N, C-alpha and C positions, 0 to 999 in steps of 0.2 A: 334206245338204251345204249349206254356207254359200253365200250369194249371190255372194261374191267368187270362190269356187272354181268355181261354175257359169259365171261370166263368163270366167274363165281357160280352162276346158276348152273352152268354145265358141270362144274366140279361137284356141286352138291348133288345133282341128279345122278352122276356116275358113281360116287362113293357112298352116298347116304350119310355123309358127315359134314359138319361145318368146317370152315377153313382152319379152325383151332384143333380139329381132330375129334371133337365131341360129337357123338351120334345125334341125329335129328330127333330121335324118339325119347329124349330125356334120360339117357343113361343106358338104354338097352338098344342094341343094334336091331334094325328092322329086318324081319325074316322075309319081307316082300321086296321084290325088285322094283325098280321104278317102272311105272306104267301099269302095275297090277292094282286092282281095287282092294281096298282094305275092307274087312268085314264091318258091317254096321253095328255100332255100339248101341245097345238098348238097355233101358232101365228095367229092373224086375217089375212085373205087372203087379199093381196093387189090387187087392181084393175089393170088388165093388160092393157097396152096401146091399144088404138083402132087399128084395122088392117090398117086403112087409115093413121094413124099417124106413125105407125111402118114402113110401106113400102113407105113412102113419097119419091119419086125420087128427089124432089128438095132438101130435107134435106140431102140425101145421096150425091148429087152432091156438096152441099156446104161443106160437110166434106172433100170430095176429093179435092175440090178447095183449101181449107185451107191447107191441107197436101202438095199439090203440090207447093203452094206459099211459104210455109216455107222451103221446100226442096230446092227450087230455091235460096232462100235467104241464106240458110246455105251453098249451093254450092258457092255462090258469096263470102262469108266470107272465105271459104277454098282457093278459087282462089286468093283472096287478100292476104292471108297469104303466099302463094307460090310466089306471084309476088313482095312482099315488099322487101326492102333491107335487107341483112343479118346483124345480129348484131355481132359486134366484141367481142370476148371472150378472155380469157387468152390463150387458146389453139391456137387461130389464131395468136396472138401476139408472143407467145413463139416459134412456129414452122414456122412462116412466111408463113402461108397459105393464099392464095389470096381469098378475099371474094367480093361479088357483093355489091357495095355501092349505087347503084341506083335501081329504080323500073325496073322490067322486063316489058318493054312496049309492048312486044308481047302478054302478058297475060292480060293486062289492059282492052282492049275492051270487054273481056269476063265478067269482073266485071260489066260493064255498061249493057251488054246484059242480064245477070242473074238478076240484080236489076230491070231493066225495065220490064222483063217478070214477075217477082214477083209482081211488082206494078200493072201491067195490070190484073193479076189474082186476086189480092186483090180488085181492083176496080170492077171487074166483080162480085165477091162475095158480095161486099157492094150493088151493084145495084140489084142483085137477092134477097138479104135479104130485101131490102127496098120495092121492087115491089111485092113480093109474098104475102104481106098482113099478118099481124100478127094474127094468130088464137089463140085460148085459149091454153096456155101452151108454145107458141113459145116465143122466145126472140131475141133481137138484138145480133148478133154475134160480140163481141168486138174483137175477134180474127182477123177479116179482117181489122179492123181499126188499130190495132197494127202492123199488117203486112204491111199495106200501109205506115204507118209512118216510119217503119224501112227501107223499100225499098226506100222511098223518101230520107231518110238520106244517104243511100248508093249512090244514084244518085247524090245528092249534094256533097258528099265526092269526087266522081269522078271528078266533074267539078271544085271543089274548090281546091283540093290538087293535083290531078294527071295531070291536064292540065296546 
Protein backbone atom coordinates (compact mmCIF):
# COMPACT_ATOMS: atom_id res chain seq x y z
CA UNK A 1 0.00 0.00 0.00
CA UNK A 2 1.32 3.45 -0.81
CA UNK A 3 2.36 5.77 2.01
CA UNK A 4 -0.45 8.24 1.19
CA UNK A 5 -3.06 5.47 1.38
CA UNK A 6 -1.77 4.40 4.80
CA UNK A 7 -2.00 7.95 6.09
CA UNK A 8 -5.54 8.36 4.73
CA UNK A 9 -6.65 5.08 6.30
CA UNK A 10 -5.12 6.02 9.63
CA UNK A 11 -6.76 9.46 9.49
CA UNK A 12 -10.17 7.94 8.76
CA UNK A 13 -9.81 5.39 11.57
CA UNK A 14 -8.83 8.06 14.10
CA UNK A 15 -11.33 10.80 13.27
CA UNK A 16 -14.32 8.92 11.84
CA UNK A 17 -14.44 11.39 8.96
CA UNK A 18 -13.33 11.55 5.38
CA UNK A 19 -10.51 13.91 4.43
CA UNK A 20 -13.16 16.44 3.32
CA UNK A 21 -14.44 16.58 6.90
CA UNK A 22 -17.72 14.77 6.10
CA UNK A 23 -18.63 12.04 8.64
CA UNK A 24 -18.40 8.41 7.48
CA UNK A 25 -21.98 7.61 8.50
CA UNK A 26 -23.74 9.79 5.93
CA UNK A 27 -24.18 13.00 7.86
CA UNK A 28 -24.33 11.77 11.44
CA UNK A 29 -21.18 11.25 13.45
CA UNK A 30 -20.81 7.69 14.66
CA UNK A 31 -21.25 7.27 18.43
CA UNK A 32 -19.01 4.18 18.30
CA UNK A 33 -15.25 4.42 18.46
CA UNK A 34 -13.14 2.52 15.98
CA UNK A 35 -12.81 -1.13 16.92
CA UNK A 36 -16.26 -1.38 18.47
CA UNK A 37 -18.85 -3.63 16.88
CA UNK A 38 -21.93 -2.04 15.43
CA UNK A 39 -25.29 -3.52 16.42
CA UNK A 40 -26.73 -5.81 13.76
CA UNK A 41 -29.47 -4.21 11.68
CA UNK A 42 -32.48 -6.50 11.28
CA UNK A 43 -35.66 -6.11 9.33
CA UNK A 44 -38.94 -6.37 11.18
CA UNK A 45 -40.18 -9.93 11.16
CA UNK A 46 -43.01 -10.60 8.77
CA UNK A 47 -45.92 -12.61 10.02
CA UNK A 48 -45.84 -16.18 8.73
CA UNK A 49 -49.02 -17.42 7.09
CA UNK A 50 -51.23 -19.47 9.34
CA UNK A 51 -50.75 -23.25 9.08
CA UNK A 52 -54.35 -23.68 7.91
CA UNK A 53 -53.80 -21.22 5.07
CA UNK A 54 -50.42 -22.64 4.14
CA UNK A 55 -51.60 -26.24 3.88
CA UNK A 56 -55.02 -25.59 2.36
CA UNK A 57 -55.72 -28.60 0.09
CA UNK A 58 -58.27 -26.65 -1.93
CA UNK A 59 -55.72 -23.98 -2.77
CA UNK A 60 -53.17 -26.60 -3.79
CA UNK A 61 -55.73 -28.39 -5.96
CA UNK A 62 -56.63 -25.11 -7.66
CA UNK A 63 -52.97 -24.52 -8.51
CA UNK A 64 -52.70 -28.01 -9.98
CA UNK A 65 -55.95 -27.56 -11.91
CA UNK A 66 -54.67 -24.32 -13.43
CA UNK A 67 -51.35 -25.91 -14.38
CA UNK A 68 -53.05 -28.94 -15.90
CA UNK A 69 -55.49 -26.76 -17.87
CA UNK A 70 -52.76 -24.56 -19.32
CA UNK A 71 -50.65 -27.59 -20.25
CA UNK A 72 -53.63 -29.09 -22.07
CA UNK A 73 -54.20 -25.84 -23.96
CA UNK A 74 -50.52 -25.52 -24.88
CA UNK A 75 -50.66 -29.13 -26.10
CA UNK A 76 -53.63 -28.20 -28.29
CA UNK A 77 -51.64 -25.31 -29.78
CA UNK A 78 -48.72 -27.63 -30.58
CA UNK A 79 -51.03 -30.21 -32.18
CA UNK A 80 -52.65 -27.44 -34.24
CA UNK A 81 -49.21 -26.30 -35.36
CA UNK A 82 -48.33 -29.81 -36.55
CA UNK A 83 -51.71 -30.32 -38.24
CA UNK A 84 -51.87 -27.04 -40.15
CA UNK A 85 -50.83 -26.82 -43.81
CA UNK A 86 -47.14 -26.30 -44.48
CA UNK A 87 -46.12 -22.94 -45.86
CA UNK A 88 -44.37 -22.73 -49.19
CA UNK A 89 -40.88 -21.25 -49.06
CA UNK A 90 -38.20 -20.49 -51.61
CA UNK A 91 -36.54 -23.83 -50.85
CA UNK A 92 -39.73 -25.75 -51.70
CA UNK A 93 -40.19 -23.83 -54.94
CA UNK A 94 -36.55 -24.05 -56.04
CA UNK A 95 -36.10 -27.78 -55.39
CA UNK A 96 -39.64 -28.88 -56.24
CA UNK A 97 -40.26 -30.37 -52.81
CA UNK A 98 -43.83 -31.53 -52.24
CA UNK A 99 -45.61 -29.93 -49.31
CA UNK A 100 -48.94 -30.60 -47.64
CA UNK A 101 -51.46 -27.90 -48.67
CA UNK A 102 -54.33 -29.04 -46.45
CA UNK A 103 -54.87 -29.69 -42.77
CA UNK A 104 -53.89 -33.09 -41.44
CA UNK A 105 -57.39 -34.27 -40.56
CA UNK A 106 -56.10 -37.25 -38.61
CA UNK A 107 -54.71 -34.86 -35.94
CA UNK A 108 -57.58 -32.36 -35.90
CA UNK A 109 -59.83 -34.29 -33.45
CA UNK A 110 -57.03 -34.13 -30.87
CA UNK A 111 -57.23 -30.33 -31.00
CA UNK A 112 -60.92 -30.48 -30.08
CA UNK A 113 -60.25 -33.06 -27.35
CA UNK A 114 -57.45 -31.04 -25.73
CA UNK A 115 -59.40 -27.77 -25.91
CA UNK A 116 -62.50 -29.41 -24.45
CA UNK A 117 -60.54 -30.99 -21.59
CA UNK A 118 -58.88 -27.64 -20.89
CA UNK A 119 -62.30 -25.95 -20.85
CA UNK A 120 -63.71 -28.56 -18.45
CA UNK A 121 -60.72 -28.19 -16.12
CA UNK A 122 -61.09 -24.40 -16.15
CA UNK A 123 -64.80 -24.60 -15.38
CA UNK A 124 -64.09 -26.98 -12.47
CA UNK A 125 -61.56 -24.45 -11.19
CA UNK A 126 -64.05 -21.59 -11.50
CA UNK A 127 -66.72 -23.64 -9.70
CA UNK A 128 -64.33 -24.59 -6.85
CA UNK A 129 -63.16 -20.99 -6.57
CA UNK A 130 -66.68 -19.63 -6.30
CA UNK A 131 -68.02 -22.28 -3.91
CA UNK A 132 -65.14 -22.40 -1.44
CA UNK A 133 -66.09 -19.05 0.06
CA UNK A 134 -63.63 -16.23 0.08
CA UNK A 135 -61.74 -16.06 3.36
CA UNK A 136 -59.62 -13.12 4.39
CA UNK A 137 -56.67 -12.92 2.00
CA UNK A 138 -58.23 -15.10 -0.70
CA UNK A 139 -58.93 -13.81 -4.17
CA UNK A 140 -60.76 -14.79 -7.31
CA UNK A 141 -58.41 -16.67 -9.62
CA UNK A 142 -58.58 -14.82 -12.94
CA UNK A 143 -56.31 -17.54 -14.30
CA UNK A 144 -59.27 -19.89 -14.70
CA UNK A 145 -61.35 -17.27 -16.50
CA UNK A 146 -58.55 -16.59 -18.99
CA UNK A 147 -58.07 -20.33 -19.49
CA UNK A 148 -61.76 -20.88 -20.13
CA UNK A 149 -61.89 -18.04 -22.68
CA UNK A 150 -58.80 -19.33 -24.49
CA UNK A 151 -60.18 -22.88 -24.53
CA UNK A 152 -63.54 -21.67 -25.79
CA UNK A 153 -61.81 -19.77 -28.59
CA UNK A 154 -59.98 -22.98 -29.55
CA UNK A 155 -63.24 -24.91 -29.64
CA UNK A 156 -64.90 -22.21 -31.75
CA UNK A 157 -61.86 -22.21 -34.07
CA UNK A 158 -62.32 -25.94 -34.54
CA UNK A 159 -65.97 -25.62 -35.52
CA UNK A 160 -65.58 -22.43 -37.58
CA UNK A 161 -62.43 -23.17 -39.56
CA UNK A 162 -61.68 -26.85 -39.49
CA UNK A 163 -65.12 -28.29 -40.21
